[in-house]
C-alpha positions in Angstrom: 107.3 123.0 62.4 106.3 126.8 61.7 106.2 129.0 65.1 103.0 130.0 66.0 102.3 133.6 66.9 99.3 135.0 68.1 98.6 138.5 69.5 97.4 138.4 73.5 94.9 141.7 71.6 93.3 139.4 69.7 93.1 136.9 72.3 91.6 139.1 74.6 89.1 140.3 71.7 88.1 136.6 70.9 87.3 135.8 74.0 85.4 139.2 74.9 83.6 138.3 71.4 82.7 135.0 72.0 81.1 136.3 75.6 79.0 139.0 74.4 78.0 136.6 71.1 76.3 134.6 73.8 74.6 137.0 75.2 73.2 138.2 72.4 72.5 134.6 71.6 70.7 134.6 74.7 68.4 137.9 74.4 67.3 136.4 71.4 65.9 132.9 72.9 64.3 134.7 76.0 62.8 136.5 73.2 61.3 133.4 71.4 60.2 132.5 75.0 58.5 135.6 75.8 56.8 136.3 72.4 54.6 132.7 73.4 53.9 134.3 76.7 52.6 137.2 74.6 50.7 135.3 72.3 48.9 133.7 75.1 48.0 136.6 77.1 46.6 137.6 74.1 44.2 134.8 73.8 43.3 135.7 76.7 42.5 138.9 76.6 44.8 140.5 78.9 46.6 142.9 76.9 47.7 145.3 80.0 50.0 142.3 81.3 50.8 141.8 77.2 52.0 145.6 76.7 54.3 145.0 79.9 55.4 142.2 78.2 56.1 144.2 74.9 58.0 147.1 76.6 60.2 145.0 78.5 61.1 143.5 74.8 61.8 146.5 73.5 64.1 147.2 76.7 65.6 144.1 75.9 65.6 144.7 72.5 67.9 147.9 73.2 70.2 145.7 75.1 70.9 143.4 72.2 72.1 146.2 70.0 74.3 147.4 72.1 75.6 144.1 72.7 76.2 144.1 68.9 78.2 147.1 69.2 80.3 146.2 71.9 80.7 142.7 69.5 81.6 145.1 66.5 84.3 146.4 68.9 85.7 143.1 69.8 85.5 142.1 65.9 87.1 145.0 64.7 90.6 144.7 67.3 90.6 140.8 66.0 90.8 142.2 62.6 93.6 144.6 63.1 95.7 141.7 64.7 95.7 139.6 61.5 98.4 140.8 59.7 100.7 139.3 63.2 99.3 136.0 63.6 101.6 133.2 61.9 101.0 131.4 60.3 99.3 133.1 57.6 96.9 129.7 57.2 95.8 130.4 60.7 95.1 134.5 60.0 93.0 133.0 57.2 91.2 130.7 59.5 90.9 133.7 61.7 88.8 135.9 59.1 86.4 133.3 58.3 85.6 133.0 61.9 85.5 137.3 62.3 83.6 136.5 59.2 80.9 134.6 60.1 80.5 137.0 63.7 80.1 139.6 61.2 76.9 138.3 58.8 75.7 137.3 62.4 75.8 141.6 63.5 73.6 142.2 60.1 71.6 139.4 61.0 71.1 141.2 64.5 70.3 144.9 63.3 67.3 142.7 60.7 66.2 140.9 63.9 66.3 143.8 65.9 64.2 145.5 63.0 61.3 142.9 62.8 61.3 142.7 66.5 61.2 146.4 67.0 58.0 146.3 64.5 56.6 142.9 65.5 56.1 144.7 69.2 54.9 147.7 67.7 52.1 145.8 65.8 51.3 144.1 69.0 50.7 147.7 70.9 48.4 148.9 68.2 46.4 145.9 68.7 46.6 145.9 72.4 45.7 149.6 72.2 42.5 148.6 69.5 44.1 150.4 66.8 44.9 147.7 64.2 43.9 144.1 64.0 47.5 143.4 64.1 47.3 141.4 60.5 51.5 141.2 60.4 51.7 139.3 63.6 52.6 136.0 62.0 54.6 137.2 59.3 56.6 139.0 62.1 57.2 136.5 63.8 58.7 134.0 60.9 61.1 136.4 60.5 62.1 136.6 63.8 62.1 133.5 64.3 64.3 133.2 60.9 66.8 135.4 62.0 67.1 134.1 65.6 67.9 130.8 64.0 70.6 132.4 61.7 71.7 133.9 64.6 72.5 130.8 66.6 74.2 129.2 63.6 76.4 131.7 62.5 77.3 132.5 66.2 78.1 128.1 66.2 79.9 128.2 63.2 82.4 130.9 64.7 82.7 128.9 67.3 83.4 126.0 65.0 85.8 127.5 63.0 87.7 129.3 66.2 88.1 125.9 67.7 89.5 124.6 64.4 91.8 128.0 64.5 93.3 125.9 67.7 93.7 122.8 66.6 95.5 124.3 64.0 
């Protein structure tokens, strides 16, 4: 039986990456709830309240970007320690997990871009400068990216469970 070796730096980075990813998922889930509230305020003509929520979402979006940077730092640490993991098959499993979380960052960048576009369209609409005809399309794209983020994070967790078992 082969002795399993996993560097402490990898384990610490993994723990941090998992925690950060959970925060990112929570931020995207909270945004979905707020979009519904913004839509209701729009229907009710409560544009000032809607603008306040839009501003809060822009701040939250900034937090998500910061979390993505933090996540990438942890993934880099994990990747730098892959060659110290034995057996090699465990390192390959860890690489698969890192790849899914790296893809999550890419999807988060797209999510944030669509979110910024949506919030700007909403802001312009509430200020009476546009009709907001791109809102539904952008919400659909945001929801797609949010689902992809959740799915990729789930894949990371599933693969890391496999890493722990093997």
